[in-house]
NUFIMI-610499 format. One record per residue: residue number from 1; residue in one letter; chain; x negated, z, y negated of N, C-alpha, C, O in turn. Coordinates in steps of 0.02 Angstrom, whole numbers. Layout:
REM residues N
<k:NUM&r:A&c:A&nx:X&nz:Z&ny:Y&cax:X&caz:Z&cay:Y&cx:X&cz:Z&cy:Y&ox:X&oz:Z&oy:Y> $
...
REM end
This chain:
REM residues 109
<k:1&r:M&c:A&nx:-5751&nz:-4035&ny:-4536&cax:-5776&caz:-3988&cay:-4571&cx:-5734&cz:-3972&cy:-4635&ox:-5694&oz:-4008&oy:-4663> $
<k:2&r:T&c:A&nx:-5755&nz:-3904&ny:-4652&cax:-5684&caz:-3878&cay:-4695&cx:-5722&cz:-3823&cy:-4742&ox:-5781&oz:-3807&oy:-4732> $
<k:3&r:V&c:A&nx:-5685&nz:-3798&ny:-4789&cax:-5715&caz:-3748&cay:-4814&cx:-5708&cz:-3683&cy:-4816&ox:-5659&oz:-3670&oy:-4780> $
<k:4&r:G&c:A&nx:-5731&nz:-3632&ny:-4841&cax:-5734&caz:-3568&cay:-4829&cx:-5663&cz:-3541&cy:-4829&ox:-5629&oz:-3557&oy:-4879> $
<k:5&r:A&c:A&nx:-5630&nz:-3498&ny:-4776&cax:-5559&caz:-3445&cay:-4774&cx:-5559&cz:-3415&cy:-4819&ox:-5611&oz:-3387&oy:-4833> $
<k:6&r:N&c:A&nx:-5498&nz:-3406&ny:-4867&cax:-5491&caz:-3385&cay:-4923&cx:-5441&cz:-3312&cy:-4886&ox:-5380&oz:-3316&oy:-4882> $
<k:7&r:P&c:A&nx:-5474&nz:-3256&ny:-4865&cax:-5430&caz:-3209&cay:-4851&cx:-5366&cz:-3183&cy:-4890&ox:-5320&oz:-3154&oy:-4861> $
<k:8&r:F&c:A&nx:-5366&nz:-3198&ny:-4966&cax:-5318&caz:-3198&cay:-5009&cx:-5258&cz:-3221&cy:-4972&ox:-5213&oz:-3189&oy:-4945> $
<k:9&r:R&c:A&nx:-5269&nz:-3282&ny:-4978&cax:-5217&caz:-3336&cay:-4932&cx:-5179&cz:-3308&cy:-4862&ox:-5120&oz:-3318&oy:-4852> $
<k:10&r:G&c:A&nx:-5218&nz:-3274&ny:-4818&cax:-5206&caz:-3277&cay:-4778&cx:-5228&cz:-3340&cy:-4721&ox:-5197&oz:-3362&oy:-4673> $
<k:11&r:E&c:A&nx:-5305&nz:-3359&ny:-4752&cax:-5343&caz:-3411&cay:-4708&cx:-5381&cz:-3391&cy:-4652&ox:-5420&oz:-3345&oy:-4662> $
<k:12&r:A&c:A&nx:-5379&nz:-3418&ny:-4589&cax:-5424&caz:-3399&cay:-4559&cx:-5490&cz:-3463&cy:-4543&ox:-5492&oz:-3519&oy:-4568> $
<k:13&r:S&c:A&nx:-5542&nz:-3434&ny:-4491&cax:-5586&caz:-3503&cay:-4478&cx:-5587&cz:-3514&cy:-4402&ox:-5622&oz:-3466&oy:-4386> $
<k:14&r:L&c:A&nx:-5575&nz:-3538&ny:-4358&cax:-5562&caz:-3575&cay:-4280&cx:-5621&cz:-3616&cy:-4270&ox:-5627&oz:-3664&oy:-4308> $
<k:15&r:P&c:A&nx:-5662&nz:-3606&ny:-4229&cax:-5743&caz:-3654&cay:-4214&cx:-5685&cz:-3697&cy:-4159&ox:-5645&oz:-3675&oy:-4118> $
<k:16&r:L&c:A&nx:-5701&nz:-3762&ny:-4181&cax:-5673&caz:-3803&cay:-4145&cx:-5699&cz:-3864&cy:-4151&ox:-5701&oz:-3884&oy:-4209> $
<k:17&r:A&c:A&nx:-5727&nz:-3914&ny:-4095&cax:-5763&caz:-3971&cay:-4089&cx:-5851&cz:-3952&cy:-4129&ox:-5892&oz:-3991&oy:-4151> $
<k:18&r:G&c:A&nx:-5852&nz:-3898&ny:-4127&cax:-5929&caz:-3888&cay:-4127&cx:-5923&cz:-3873&cy:-4232&ox:-5975&oz:-3868&oy:-4265> $
<k:19&r:S&c:A&nx:-5874&nz:-3869&ny:-4253&cax:-5895&caz:-3839&cay:-4323&cx:-5814&cz:-3797&cy:-4342&ox:-5760&oz:-3814&oy:-4317> $
<k:20&r:P&c:A&nx:-5826&nz:-3737&ny:-4395&cax:-5758&caz:-3704&cay:-4419&cx:-5709&cz:-3735&cy:-4439&ox:-5723&oz:-3773&oy:-4486> $
<k:21&r:R&c:A&nx:-5647&nz:-3734&ny:-4419&cax:-5586&caz:-3780&cay:-4454&cx:-5532&cz:-3716&cy:-4488&ox:-5532&oz:-3658&oy:-4467> $
<k:22&r:L&c:A&nx:-5495&nz:-3738&ny:-4535&cax:-5473&caz:-3704&cay:-4569&cx:-5407&cz:-3688&cy:-4555&ox:-5370&oz:-3737&oy:-4550> $
<k:23&r:L&c:A&nx:-5383&nz:-3635&ny:-4546&cax:-5310&caz:-3617&cay:-4525&cx:-5289&cz:-3591&cy:-4579&ox:-5317&oz:-3543&oy:-4605> $
<k:24&r:R&c:A&nx:-5228&nz:-3623&ny:-4607&cax:-5211&caz:-3623&cay:-4667&cx:-5127&cz:-3614&cy:-4658&ox:-5090&oz:-3664&oy:-4653> $
<k:25&r:P&c:A&nx:-5106&nz:-3557&ny:-4655&cax:-5037&caz:-3532&cay:-4628&cx:-4977&cz:-3555&cy:-4707&ox:-4935&oz:-3516&oy:-4730> $
<k:26&r:S&c:A&nx:-4989&nz:-3623&ny:-4732&cax:-4947&caz:-3652&cay:-4773&cx:-4864&cz:-3616&cy:-4752&ox:-4842&oz:-3578&oy:-4709> $
<k:27&r:F&c:A&nx:-4840&nz:-3649&ny:-4799&cax:-4740&caz:-3640&cay:-4781&cx:-4733&cz:-3695&cy:-4731&ox:-4713&oz:-3684&oy:-4673> $
<k:28&r:A&c:A&nx:-4746&nz:-3743&ny:-4749&cax:-4746&caz:-3796&cay:-4717&cx:-4774&cz:-3808&cy:-4634&ox:-4753&oz:-3844&oy:-4589> $
<k:29&r:A&c:A&nx:-4816&nz:-3772&ny:-4636&cax:-4851&caz:-3751&cay:-4553&cx:-4813&cz:-3698&cy:-4534&ox:-4781&oz:-3701&oy:-4481> $
<k:30&r:L&c:A&nx:-4812&nz:-3651&ny:-4569&cax:-4752&caz:-3595&cay:-4518&cx:-4696&cz:-3629&cy:-4514&ox:-4677&oz:-3642&oy:-4457> $
<k:31&r:V&c:A&nx:-4668&nz:-3646&ny:-4555&cax:-4583&caz:-3673&cay:-4529&cx:-4602&cz:-3735&cy:-4460&ox:-4567&oz:-3737&oy:-4410> $
<k:32&r:A&c:A&nx:-4651&nz:-3773&ny:-4470&cax:-4646&caz:-3797&cay:-4398&cx:-4673&cz:-3771&cy:-4344&ox:-4664&oz:-3796&oy:-4289> $
<k:33&r:A&c:A&nx:-4713&nz:-3715&ny:-4353&cax:-4732&caz:-3681&cay:-4301&cx:-4662&cz:-3626&cy:-4283&ox:-4653&oz:-3609&oy:-4225> $
<k:34&r:E&c:A&nx:-4630&nz:-3609&ny:-4321&cax:-4566&caz:-3580&cay:-4308&cx:-4503&cz:-3625&cy:-4273&ox:-4460&oz:-3603&oy:-4235> $
<k:35&r:E&c:A&nx:-4511&nz:-3705&ny:-4301&cax:-4454&caz:-3737&cay:-4259&cx:-4501&cz:-3746&cy:-4181&ox:-4472&oz:-3782&oy:-4140> $
<k:36&r:E&c:A&nx:-4542&nz:-3728&ny:-4168&cax:-4558&caz:-3736&cay:-4105&cx:-4554&cz:-3676&cy:-4062&ox:-4522&oz:-3661&oy:-4012> $
<k:37&r:L&c:A&nx:-4605&nz:-3641&ny:-4106&cax:-4579&caz:-3560&cay:-4046&cx:-4540&cz:-3532&cy:-4068&ox:-4541&oz:-3478&oy:-4039> $
<k:38&r:G&c:A&nx:-4500&nz:-3533&ny:-4106&cax:-4422&caz:-3490&cay:-4113&cx:-4444&cz:-3440&cy:-4171&ox:-4502&oz:-3449&oy:-4188> $
<k:39&r:P&c:A&nx:-4406&nz:-3382&ny:-4208&cax:-4438&caz:-3358&cay:-4262&cx:-4470&cz:-3295&cy:-4258&ox:-4462&oz:-3246&oy:-4222> $
<k:40&r:L&c:A&nx:-4514&nz:-3311&ny:-4311&cax:-4596&caz:-3285&cay:-4315&cx:-4626&cz:-3218&cy:-4305&ox:-4679&oz:-3195&oy:-4282> $
<k:41&r:F&c:A&nx:-4549&nz:-3187&ny:-4340&cax:-4543&caz:-3122&cay:-4325&cx:-4544&cz:-3076&cy:-4268&ox:-4562&oz:-3017&oy:-4260> $
<k:42&r:A&c:A&nx:-4507&nz:-3138&ny:-4216&cax:-4505&caz:-3116&cay:-4153&cx:-4591&cz:-3126&cy:-4114&ox:-4619&oz:-3087&oy:-4074> $
<k:43&r:L&c:A&nx:-4617&nz:-3194&ny:-4144&cax:-4681&caz:-3196&cay:-4118&cx:-4747&cz:-3135&cy:-4138&ox:-4794&oz:-3112&oy:-4106> $
<k:44&r:V&c:A&nx:-4724&nz:-3127&ny:-4199&cax:-4745&caz:-3065&cay:-4206&cx:-4724&cz:-3003&cy:-4170&ox:-4769&oz:-2962&oy:-4174> $
<k:45&r:E&c:A&nx:-4686&nz:-2985&ny:-4145&cax:-4663&caz:-2933&cay:-4115&cx:-4688&cz:-2948&cy:-4030&ox:-4691&oz:-2906&oy:-3986> $
<k:46&r:R&c:A&nx:-4703&nz:-3013&ny:-4025&cax:-4729&caz:-3014&cay:-3967&cx:-4794&cz:-3012&cy:-3947&ox:-4816&oz:-3001&oy:-3891> $
<k:47&r:A&c:A&nx:-4827&nz:-3027&ny:-4006&cax:-4907&caz:-3009&cay:-3997&cx:-4907&cz:-2956&cy:-4017&ox:-4964&oz:-2946&oy:-3997> $
<k:48&r:G&c:A&nx:-4887&nz:-2887&ny:-4050&cax:-4888&caz:-2829&cay:-4055&cx:-4880&cz:-2781&cy:-3982&ox:-4912&oz:-2731&oy:-3964> $
<k:49&r:A&c:A&nx:-4830&nz:-2813&ny:-3953&cax:-4831&caz:-2782&cay:-3879&cx:-4881&cz:-2813&cy:-3830&ox:-4890&oz:-2788&oy:-3775> $
<k:50&r:G&c:A&nx:-4909&nz:-2860&ny:-3847&cax:-4954&caz:-2900&cay:-3807&cx:-4931&cz:-2943&cy:-3739&ox:-4947&oz:-2956&oy:-3681> $
<k:51&r:Q&c:A&nx:-4879&nz:-2957&ny:-3794&cax:-4822&caz:-3033&cay:-3739&cx:-4840&cz:-3088&cy:-3763&ox:-4815&oz:-3132&oy:-3728> $
<k:52&r:L&c:A&nx:-4881&nz:-3119&ny:-3817&cax:-4901&caz:-3173&cay:-3836&cx:-4936&cz:-3224&cy:-3804&ox:-4996&oz:-3212&oy:-3810> $
<k:53&r:R&c:A&nx:-4925&nz:-3281&ny:-3771&cax:-4927&caz:-3313&cay:-3742&cx:-4975&cz:-3368&cy:-3749&ox:-4955&oz:-3395&oy:-3801> $
<k:54&r:L&c:A&nx:-5021&nz:-3399&ny:-3731&cax:-5097&caz:-3442&cay:-3735&cx:-5054&cz:-3494&cy:-3777&ox:-5058&oz:-3509&oy:-3837> $
<k:55&r:S&c:A&nx:-5011&nz:-3519&ny:-3725&cax:-4981&caz:-3569&cay:-3765&cx:-4945&cz:-3563&cy:-3838&ox:-4953&oz:-3612&oy:-3874> $
<k:56&r:E&c:A&nx:-4907&nz:-3507&ny:-3865&cax:-4887&caz:-3476&cay:-3939&cx:-4946&cz:-3490&cy:-3973&ox:-4942&oz:-3525&oy:-4023> $
<k:57&r:M&c:A&nx:-4999&nz:-3467&ny:-3954&cax:-5052&caz:-3447&cay:-4000&cx:-5080&cz:-3518&cy:-4014&ox:-5079&oz:-3545&oy:-4069> $
<k:58&r:A&c:A&nx:-5103&nz:-3547&ny:-3958&cax:-5110&caz:-3621&cay:-3979&cx:-5092&cz:-3660&cy:-4020&ox:-5124&oz:-3693&oy:-4061> $
<k:59&r:A&c:A&nx:-5011&nz:-3655&ny:-4002&cax:-4958&caz:-3694&cay:-4053&cx:-4966&cz:-3661&cy:-4118&ox:-4942&oz:-3689&oy:-4166> $
<k:60&r:L&c:A&nx:-5005&nz:-3591&ny:-4130&cax:-4992&caz:-3560&cay:-4205&cx:-5047&cz:-3617&cy:-4228&ox:-5034&oz:-3663&oy:-4266> $
<k:61&r:F&c:A&nx:-5100&nz:-3605&ny:-4204&cax:-5158&caz:-3638&cay:-4235&cx:-5159&cz:-3695&cy:-4253&ox:-5186&oz:-3718&oy:-4303> $
<k:62&r:W&c:A&nx:-5125&nz:-3727&ny:-4207&cax:-5124&caz:-3806&cay:-4209&cx:-5077&cz:-3822&cy:-4271&ox:-5104&oz:-3852&oy:-4317> $
<k:63&r:H&c:A&nx:-5009&nz:-3804&ny:-4280&cax:-4970&caz:-3786&cay:-4351&cx:-5029&cz:-3784&cy:-4393&ox:-5051&oz:-3838&oy:-4411> $
<k:64&r:C&c:A&nx:-5054&nz:-3737&ny:-4407&cax:-5094&caz:-3703&cay:-4459&cx:-5160&cz:-3739&cy:-4483&ox:-5190&oz:-3732&oy:-4536> $
<k:65&r:L&c:A&nx:-5173&nz:-3780&ny:-4427&cax:-5243&caz:-3808&cay:-4455&cx:-5228&cz:-3862&cy:-4504&ox:-5188&oz:-3909&oy:-4503> $
<k:66&r:A&c:A&nx:-5290&nz:-3836&ny:-4565&cax:-5275&caz:-3883&cay:-4622&cx:-5298&cz:-3945&cy:-4639&ox:-5296&oz:-3967&oy:-4697> $
<k:67&r:D&c:A&nx:-5319&nz:-3977&ny:-4588&cax:-5355&caz:-4045&cay:-4571&cx:-5378&cz:-4039&cy:-4490&ox:-5422&oz:-4005&oy:-4464> $
<k:68&r:R&c:A&nx:-5329&nz:-4085&ny:-4462&cax:-5325&caz:-4090&cay:-4390&cx:-5383&cz:-4144&cy:-4364&ox:-5416&oz:-4149&oy:-4313> $
<k:69&r:G&c:A&nx:-5379&nz:-4180&ny:-4421&cax:-5441&caz:-4244&cay:-4399&cx:-5420&cz:-4286&cy:-4342&ox:-5372&oz:-4325&oy:-4349> $
<k:70&r:D&c:A&nx:-5452&nz:-4281&ny:-4286&cax:-5467&caz:-4330&cay:-4219&cx:-5432&cz:-4288&cy:-4183&ox:-5394&oz:-4308&oy:-4138> $
<k:71&r:L&c:A&nx:-5442&nz:-4212&ny:-4202&cax:-5447&caz:-4172&cay:-4140&cx:-5348&cz:-4163&cy:-4105&ox:-5297&oz:-4145&oy:-4134> $
<k:72&r:S&c:A&nx:-5362&nz:-4184&ny:-4042&cax:-5306&caz:-4156&cay:-3990&cx:-5271&cz:-4104&cy:-4008&ox:-5305&oz:-4065&oy:-4041> $
<k:73&r:R&c:A&nx:-5214&nz:-4086&ny:-4000&cax:-5171&caz:-4022&cay:-3969&cx:-5223&cz:-3975&cy:-3915&ox:-5256&oz:-3923&oy:-3920> $
<k:74&r:E&c:A&nx:-5212&nz:-4009&ny:-3880&cax:-5267&caz:-4000&cay:-3808&cx:-5333&cz:-3980&cy:-3824&ox:-5353&oz:-3936&oy:-3787> $
<k:75&r:A&c:A&nx:-5378&nz:-4000&ny:-3872&cax:-5432&caz:-3961&cay:-3915&cx:-5417&cz:-3886&cy:-3926&ox:-5453&oz:-3839&oy:-3911> $
<k:76&r:V&c:A&nx:-5367&nz:-3887&ny:-3950&cax:-5360&caz:-3819&cay:-3993&cx:-5346&cz:-3764&cy:-3938&ox:-5367&oz:-3706&oy:-3942> $
<k:77&r:G&c:A&nx:-5304&nz:-3792&ny:-3879&cax:-5311&caz:-3744&cay:-3817&cx:-5382&cz:-3735&cy:-3772&ox:-5409&oz:-3689&oy:-3741> $
<k:78&r:E&c:A&nx:-5392&nz:-3780&ny:-3779&cax:-5472&caz:-3795&cay:-3743&cx:-5521&cz:-3748&cy:-3781&ox:-5554&oz:-3715&oy:-3741> $
<k:79&r:A&c:A&nx:-5537&nz:-3733&ny:-3854&cax:-5561&caz:-3706&cay:-3888&cx:-5549&cz:-3634&cy:-3906&ox:-5593&oz:-3595&oy:-3924> $
<k:80&r:V&c:A&nx:-5482&nz:-3619&ny:-3897&cax:-5468&caz:-3547&cay:-3873&cx:-5475&cz:-3517&cy:-3796&ox:-5477&oz:-3455&oy:-3790> $
<k:81&r:M&c:A&nx:-5478&nz:-3558&ny:-3738&cax:-5511&caz:-3550&cay:-3699&cx:-5585&cz:-3521&cy:-3696&ox:-5604&oz:-3475&oy:-3660> $
<k:82&r:A&c:A&nx:-5621&nz:-3559&ny:-3740&cax:-5702&caz:-3575&cay:-3726&cx:-5716&cz:-3497&cy:-3778&ox:-5770&oz:-3467&oy:-3775> $
<k:83&r:M&c:A&nx:-5681&nz:-3485&ny:-3804&cax:-5721&caz:-3435&cay:-3856&cx:-5686&cz:-3368&cy:-3823&ox:-5715&oz:-3315&oy:-3831> $
<k:84&r:G&c:A&nx:-5619&nz:-3367&ny:-3782&cax:-5591&caz:-3318&cay:-3761&cx:-5549&cz:-3283&cy:-3803&ox:-5555&oz:-3280&oy:-3864> $
<k:85&r:L&c:A&nx:-5499&nz:-3250&ny:-3762&cax:-5449&caz:-3223&cay:-3794&cx:-5455&cz:-3145&cy:-3856&ox:-5418&oz:-3127&oy:-3902> $
<k:86&r:A&c:A&nx:-5503&nz:-3123&ny:-3836&cax:-5542&caz:-3069&cay:-3877&cx:-5570&cz:-3103&cy:-3950&ox:-5553&oz:-3075&oy:-4001> $
<k:87&r:A&c:A&nx:-5604&nz:-3149&ny:-3954&cax:-5629&caz:-3198&cay:-3998&cx:-5560&cz:-3235&cy:-4030&ox:-5555&oz:-3243&oy:-4091> $
<k:88&r:A&c:A&nx:-5517&nz:-3252&ny:-3991&cax:-5460&caz:-3296&cay:-4031&cx:-5409&cz:-3229&cy:-4068&ox:-5370&oz:-3254&oy:-4109> $
<k:89&r:S&c:A&nx:-5404&nz:-3172&ny:-4062&cax:-5373&caz:-3126&cay:-4064&cx:-5387&cz:-3135&cy:-4147&ox:-5341&oz:-3153&oy:-4184> $
<k:90&r:K&c:A&nx:-5456&nz:-3121&ny:-4174&cax:-5466&caz:-3123&cay:-4243&cx:-5437&cz:-3170&cy:-4302&ox:-5423&oz:-3149&oy:-4358> $
<k:91&r:P&c:A&nx:-5432&nz:-3224&ny:-4285&cax:-5412&caz:-3267&cay:-4325&cx:-5310&cz:-3264&cy:-4314&ox:-5272&oz:-3281&oy:-4359> $
<k:92&r:L&c:A&nx:-5289&nz:-3242&ny:-4255&cax:-5215&caz:-3243&cay:-4249&cx:-5204&cz:-3173&cy:-4274&ox:-5145&oz:-3158&oy:-4280> $
<k:93&r:R&c:A&nx:-5247&nz:-3129&ny:-4289&cax:-5226&caz:-3064&cay:-4342&cx:-5229&cz:-3094&cy:-4406&ox:-5188&oz:-3073&oy:-4446> $
<k:94&r:I&c:A&nx:-5261&nz:-3129&ny:-4422&cax:-5254&caz:-3127&cay:-4503&cx:-5197&cz:-3169&cy:-4513&ox:-5158&oz:-3161&oy:-4560> $
<k:95&r:L&c:A&nx:-5186&nz:-3235&ny:-4449&cax:-5110&caz:-3261&cay:-4477&cx:-5052&cz:-3211&cy:-4465&ox:-5004&oz:-3203&oy:-4502> $
<k:96&r:L&c:A&nx:-5062&nz:-3187&ny:-4424&cax:-4997&caz:-3154&cay:-4415&cx:-4987&cz:-3090&cy:-4469&ox:-4937&oz:-3056&oy:-4479> $
<k:97&r:G&c:A&nx:-5058&nz:-3088&ny:-4501&cax:-5051&caz:-3035&cay:-4565&cx:-5019&cz:-3065&cy:-4619&ox:-4981&oz:-3031&oy:-4654> $
<k:98&r:Q&c:A&nx:-5028&nz:-3118&ny:-4628&cax:-4992&caz:-3184&cay:-4682&cx:-4932&cz:-3174&cy:-4657&ox:-4892&oz:-3154&oy:-4700> $
<k:99&r:I&c:A&nx:-4900&nz:-3182&ny:-4577&cax:-4831&caz:-3191&cay:-4595&cx:-4799&cz:-3129&cy:-4619&ox:-4742&oz:-3133&oy:-4642> $
<k:100&r:L&c:A&nx:-4833&nz:-3065&ny:-4615&cax:-4801&caz:-3019&cay:-4622&cx:-4796&cz:-2976&cy:-4678&ox:-4758&oz:-2928&oy:-4685> $
<k:101&r:Q&c:A&nx:-4851&nz:-3002&ny:-4726&cax:-4876&caz:-2969&cay:-4796&cx:-4868&cz:-3011&cy:-4846&ox:-4856&oz:-2995&oy:-4904> $
<k:102&r:G&c:A&nx:-4879&nz:-3090&ny:-4817&cax:-4869&caz:-3138&cay:-4892&cx:-4950&cz:-3114&cy:-4913&ox:-4989&oz:-3078&oy:-4882> $
<k:103&r:Q&c:A&nx:-4954&nz:-3138&ny:-4958&cax:-5024&caz:-3159&cay:-4993&cx:-5046&cz:-3092&cy:-5024&ox:-5010&oz:-3048&oy:-5048> $
<k:104&r:V&c:A&nx:-5090&nz:-3093&ny:-5020&cax:-5115&caz:-3014&cay:-5034&cx:-5159&cz:-3027&cy:-5118&ox:-5190&oz:-3079&oy:-5129> $
<k:105&r:E&c:A&nx:-5154&nz:-2989&ny:-5152&cax:-5174&caz:-3009&cay:-5214&cx:-5242&cz:-2959&cy:-5217&ox:-5233&oz:-2899&oy:-5207> $
<k:106&r:P&c:A&nx:-5316&nz:-2983&ny:-5232&cax:-5356&caz:-2966&cay:-5242&cx:-5349&cz:-2918&cy:-5290&ox:-5306&oz:-2922&oy:-5334> $
<k:107&r:A&c:A&nx:-5420&nz:-2838&ny:-5279&cax:-5398&caz:-2787&cay:-5312&cx:-5429&cz:-2804&cy:-5388&ox:-5473&oz:-2846&oy:-5397> $
<k:108&r:A&c:A&nx:-5410&nz:-2779&ny:-5422&cax:-5413&caz:-2768&cay:-5512&cx:-5487&cz:-2758&cy:-5507&ox:-5511&oz:-2724&oy:-5461> $
<k:109&r:P&c:A&nx:-5534&nz:-2793&ny:-5566&cax:-5602&caz:-2774&cay:-5573&cx:-5610&cz:-2710&cy:-5597&ox:-5666&oz:-2687&oy:-5605> $
REM end
Protein backbone atom coordinates (compact mmCIF):
# COMPACT_ATOMS: atom_id res chain seq x y z
CA UNK A 1 0.00 0.00 0.00
CA UNK A 2 1.24 3.48 -0.72
CA UNK A 3 0.42 7.15 -0.42
CA UNK A 4 -0.13 9.24 -3.52
CA UNK A 5 2.81 10.20 -5.67
CA UNK A 6 4.07 13.76 -5.28
CA UNK A 7 4.89 15.15 -8.74
CA UNK A 8 6.93 17.96 -7.18
CA UNK A 9 9.34 15.32 -5.86
CA UNK A 10 9.46 13.44 -9.16
CA UNK A 11 7.47 10.56 -7.69
CA UNK A 12 5.35 8.23 -9.79
CA UNK A 13 3.01 5.34 -9.21
CA UNK A 14 3.37 1.82 -10.59
CA UNK A 15 0.67 -0.86 -10.26
CA UNK A 16 2.24 -3.93 -8.62
CA UNK A 17 0.57 -6.95 -7.07
CA UNK A 18 -2.87 -5.39 -7.38
CA UNK A 19 -2.10 -2.02 -5.83
CA UNK A 20 -0.25 1.13 -6.80
CA UNK A 21 3.29 1.35 -5.44
CA UNK A 22 5.20 4.55 -4.96
CA UNK A 23 8.30 5.14 -7.08
CA UNK A 24 10.50 7.67 -5.28
CA UNK A 25 13.74 8.65 -7.04
CA UNK A 26 15.70 9.45 -3.89
CA UNK A 27 19.42 10.05 -4.00
CA UNK A 28 20.11 6.61 -2.53
CA UNK A 29 17.79 4.93 -5.04
CA UNK A 30 19.38 6.70 -8.00
CA UNK A 31 22.91 5.92 -6.79
CA UNK A 32 21.96 2.24 -6.52
CA UNK A 33 20.43 2.34 -10.00
CA UNK A 34 23.52 4.03 -11.38
CA UNK A 35 25.77 1.39 -9.80
CA UNK A 36 23.86 -1.27 -11.70
CA UNK A 37 22.94 0.50 -14.93
CA UNK A 38 25.81 2.90 -15.48
CA UNK A 39 25.65 6.70 -15.69
CA UNK A 40 22.12 8.05 -15.39
CA UNK A 41 22.65 10.65 -18.09
CA UNK A 42 23.48 7.83 -20.53
CA UNK A 43 20.34 6.01 -19.38
CA UNK A 44 18.27 9.10 -20.16
CA UNK A 45 19.95 9.42 -23.56
CA UNK A 46 19.20 5.77 -24.38
CA UNK A 47 15.59 6.27 -23.35
CA UNK A 48 15.31 9.39 -25.51
CA UNK A 49 16.71 7.47 -28.48
CA UNK A 50 14.31 4.55 -27.94
CA UNK A 51 17.20 2.31 -26.90
CA UNK A 52 16.27 1.68 -23.26
CA UNK A 53 16.07 -2.03 -22.51
CA UNK A 54 13.18 -3.61 -20.66
CA UNK A 55 15.62 -4.86 -18.03
CA UNK A 56 16.90 -1.31 -17.48
CA UNK A 57 13.39 0.04 -17.04
CA UNK A 58 12.51 -2.69 -14.53
CA UNK A 59 15.79 -2.13 -12.66
CA UNK A 60 15.17 1.62 -12.37
CA UNK A 61 11.66 0.95 -11.07
CA UNK A 62 13.01 -1.63 -8.60
CA UNK A 63 15.58 0.73 -7.17
CA UNK A 64 13.04 3.56 -6.91
CA UNK A 65 10.34 1.56 -5.11
CA UNK A 66 9.72 3.38 -1.83
CA UNK A 67 8.49 0.19 -0.14
CA UNK A 68 9.27 -3.15 -1.75
CA UNK A 69 7.54 -5.15 0.95
CA UNK A 70 7.69 -8.78 -0.12
CA UNK A 71 7.80 -8.00 -3.85
CA UNK A 72 10.48 -9.74 -5.86
CA UNK A 73 12.42 -7.99 -8.57
CA UNK A 74 10.87 -10.41 -11.06
CA UNK A 75 7.42 -9.18 -9.97
CA UNK A 76 8.43 -5.67 -11.07
CA UNK A 77 9.45 -6.96 -14.50
CA UNK A 78 6.25 -8.98 -14.80
CA UNK A 79 4.20 -5.93 -13.86
CA UNK A 80 5.90 -3.89 -16.58
CA UNK A 81 5.11 -6.60 -19.11
CA UNK A 82 1.51 -6.90 -17.89
CA UNK A 83 0.88 -3.17 -18.23
CA UNK A 84 2.72 -2.91 -21.55
CA UNK A 85 5.52 -0.62 -22.55
CA UNK A 86 3.22 2.27 -23.48
CA UNK A 87 1.67 2.39 -20.00
CA UNK A 88 5.04 1.77 -18.30
CA UNK A 89 6.51 4.73 -20.16
CA UNK A 90 4.36 7.14 -18.10
CA UNK A 91 6.07 6.51 -14.74
CA UNK A 92 9.37 6.15 -16.60
CA UNK A 93 9.03 9.67 -18.04
CA UNK A 94 8.36 11.05 -14.57
CA UNK A 95 11.46 9.39 -13.12
CA UNK A 96 13.64 10.45 -16.05
CA UNK A 97 12.33 14.00 -15.71
CA UNK A 98 13.34 13.98 -12.06
CA UNK A 99 16.80 12.75 -12.98
CA UNK A 100 17.25 15.57 -15.50
CA UNK A 101 15.47 18.46 -13.79
CA UNK A 102 15.61 17.77 -10.08
CA UNK A 103 12.73 18.79 -7.89
CA UNK A 104 10.16 21.06 -9.44
CA UNK A 105 9.05 23.92 -7.24
CA UNK A 106 5.28 24.40 -7.06
CA UNK A 107 3.97 27.53 -8.70
CA UNK A 108 3.51 30.50 -6.36
CA UNK A 109 -0.13 31.26 -5.47
